[in-house]
C-alpha positions in Angstrom: -0.2 -0.1 0.0 2.6 2.0 1.2 4.2 1.3 -2.5 1.2 2.3 -4.7 0.6 5.5 -2.3 4.2 6.8 -3.3 3.5 5.6 -6.9 0.6 7.8 -7.1 2.0 10.7 -5.3 4.8 10.4 -7.8 2.3 10.1 -10.6 0.1 12.8 -9.0 2.9 15.8 -9.6 4.7 14.8 -12.3 0.8 15.8 -13.8 1.0 18.6 -11.9 3.9 20.2 -13.7 3.0 18.9 -17.2 0.1 21.1 -16.2 1.6 23.7 -15.3 4.8 23.7 -17.6 1.9 23.6 -19.9 0.3 27.0 -18.8 3.6 28.7 -19.3 4.0 27.4 -22.5 0.8 28.8 -23.7 1.5 32.2 -21.8 4.4 32.6 -24.0 3.2 31.9 -27.3 0.3 34.1 -26.3 2.7 37.0 -25.2 4.9 36.2 -28.3 1.7 36.8 -30.4 0.7 39.9 -28.7 4.4 41.3 -29.0 4.2 40.4 -33.1 1.1 42.0 -33.1 2.1 45.2 -31.4 5.2 45.5 -33.7 3.3 44.8 -36.7 0.9 47.8 -35.7 3.8 49.7 -34.8 5.4 48.8 -38.5 2.0 50.0 -40.1 2.3 53.1 -37.9 5.9 54.2 -38.8 4.8 53.6 -42.5 2.3 55.2 -42.6 4.0 58.2 -40.7 6.6 58.2 -43.3 4.4 58.4 -45.9 2.8 61.5 -44.2 6.2 63.2 -43.8 7.3 62.6 -47.2 4.3 64.0 -48.4 4.8 66.9 -45.9 8.4 67.7 -47.4 7.6 67.1 -50.9 4.7 70.4 -49.9 7.1 72.3 -48.5 9.8 72.6 -50.7 6.9 73.6 -53.4 5.8 76.3 -50.6 9.5 77.5 -50.3 10.3 77.2 -54.3 6.6 79.4 -55.1 7.5 82.1 -52.3 11.6 82.2 -53.5 9.5 83.2 -57.1 7.8 85.9 -55.2 10.1 87.5 -53.1 12.2 87.4 -56.6 9.5 89.0 -58.5 9.4 91.9 -55.4 12.9 92.8 -56.2 12.3 92.7 -60.1 9.5 94.7 -59.6 11.3 97.3 -57.0 14.5 96.8 -59.2 12.1 98.0 -62.7 10.4 100.9 -60.5 13.6 102.2 -59.2 16.5 101.9 -62.7 13.6 103.3 -65.7 12.1 106.6 -65.7 9.5 104.9 -67.8 7.8 101.8 -69.0 8.0 100.8 -72.3 5.0 98.1 -72.4 7.1 95.4 -72.5 8.1 96.7 -69.0 4.0 97.5 -67.6 3.5 93.5 -68.8 6.9 92.3 -66.9 5.1 94.5 -64.2 1.4 93.2 -63.8 2.3 89.5 -64.4 4.6 89.6 -61.5 1.7 91.9 -59.3 -0.1 89.1 -60.1 1.7 86.2 -58.4 2.0 88.1 -55.3 -1.8 88.3 -54.9 -1.5 84.6 -54.1 -0.6 82.7 -50.6 1.0 79.9 -49.2 -0.1 77.8 -46.6 0.9 74.8 -45.3 -0.9 72.5 -42.8 0.8 68.8 -42.3 -0.7 65.7 -43.5 -2.3 64.5 -40.1 -4.2 60.8 -41.1 -1.7 58.7 -39.2 -1.3 60.8 -36.1 -4.9 61.5 -35.6 -5.7 57.7 -35.7 -2.7 57.1 -33.1 -3.9 60.0 -30.8 -7.6 59.0 -31.2 -7.1 54.9 -30.2 -4.9 55.9 -27.6 -1.7 54.0 -29.1 0.9 56.3 -28.8 3.0 53.4 -26.8 3.2 51.4 -29.8 5.9 53.6 -31.2 8.7 52.3 -28.7 11.4 54.3 -29.2 10.9 57.2 -26.7 12.8 59.8 -29.1 11.1 59.0 -31.7 8.0 59.0 -30.4 8.5 62.9 -28.3 9.7 64.3 -31.9 7.1 63.3 -33.7 4.4 64.5 -30.9 7.2 67.9 -30.8 6.6 68.0 -34.7 3.3 68.0 -35.4 2.0 70.6 -32.2 4.8 72.4 -33.7 3.3 72.8 -37.0 -0.4 73.6 -35.8 1.2 76.5 -33.4 2.7 77.5 -36.6 -0.7 77.4 -38.6 -2.0 79.1 -35.9 0.1 82.0 -35.0 2.2 82.9 -38.6 -0.3 81.1 -41.3 -3.7 82.5 -40.7 -2.0 85.9 -39.5 -0.5 86.4 -42.8 -3.3 85.1 -44.5 -5.4 87.8 -43.1 -3.1 90.3 -44.0 -2.6 89.1 -47.0 -6.6 90.0 -48.0 -6.7 92.5 -45.7 -3.5 95.2 -46.1 -1.4 93.3 -49.0 -3.8 92.4 -52.0 -6.0 96.0 -51.5 -2.3 98.3 -52.2 -1.0 96.1 -54.7 -4.0 96.6 -56.9 -3.7 99.2 -59.7 -6.3 99.2 -62.6 -4.0 99.0 -65.6 -1.8 96.2 -63.9 -5.0 94.2 -63.3 -6.4 95.1 -66.8 -3.1 94.3 -68.5 -2.4 91.0 -66.5 -6.2 89.9 -66.4 -5.5 90.4 -70.7 -8.5 92.8 -71.0 -8.6 94.3 -74.6 -10.1 97.6 -73.0 -8.2 100.7 -73.3 -5.5 100.6 -70.5 -4.0 104.0 -69.4 -0.3 103.6 -69.0 1.0 103.6 -66.0 2.5 107.4 -64.7 6.1 106.2 -63.3 6.3 108.8 -61.2 3.2 108.3 -59.6 4.0 104.7 -58.5 7.0 105.9 -57.3 6.0 107.7 -55.0 2.9 105.5 -54.0 3.8 104.2 -50.5 1.3 102.1 -50.4 2.2 99.8 -53.3 5.8 100.1 -52.3 4.9 99.1 -48.9 2.7 96.5 -49.8 5.7 94.8 -51.7 7.6 95.3 -48.9 5.3 93.5 -46.7 5.0 91.4 -48.8 8.4 90.1 -49.7 9.7 90.4 -45.2 5.9 88.0 -45.0 7.1 85.7 -47.2 10.9 85.4 -46.0 9.4 84.6 -42.6 7.8 81.7 -43.4 10.5 80.2 -45.4 12.5 80.2 -42.6 9.7 78.2 -40.5 9.4 76.4 -43.3 12.8 75.2 -43.5 12.4 74.5 -40.1 9.7 72.5 -40.3 11.6 70.6 -43.1 14.3 69.6 -40.8 12.8 68.6 -38.2 10.7 65.9 -41.1 13.7 65.0 -41.9 15.2 64.2 -38.6 12.8 62.1 -38.0 12.2 60.3 -41.5 15.6 59.6 -40.6 15.0 57.5 -37.4 11.6 55.9 -39.4 13.8 54.4 -41.4 16.7 53.5 -39.1 14.0 51.4 -37.5 11.5 49.9 -39.9 15.1 48.2 -41.4 15.6 46.5 -37.7 12.5 45.1 -37.9 
């Protein structure tokens, strides 16, 4: 009886050990599956963020190029006004076309599809690299500040102050190719038109300041892209 009891306890102990080992293996497999899901989700988010930020860089580069063109046109207009005593018809057409380009506005809003998805699902923790995670959220918060503090102000200033002062009947008609009688531009009056000259200067200053901010955002975006590419290559 003692021998049978001893064998029974050994058998029971073995069964318990097997059950415990089975539970531990099941937990390990479950943890592995969960980690794999998290890693897969992180890869998806990083790839989507990469696409969004790459699009932002392309957009910003286009904005910077367009702004540089406007600044160049302003410099050309000021040189034209200050260097000639009388406009030729070609000068007037050039002035009209260049002034027309200054009515446009540059406005940047980052692509937020992925970051909104991350924030709405409270899944920011999926990005394990804390440095990268902080840079990403700082990038979007800074872009939002630029939009609210600079972009909207420039747009309002453009509409209310700059564009009305740049409009000259002869310039407008010539730039729109209206086949009506167009009064020639009076050089002496244009040179003394402080409202027009000030509008040109303000447009140039605002546009250059805008490009300074755009280039800073591009720098941050490229830094984030570099880290994202490293993270994706390590997966």
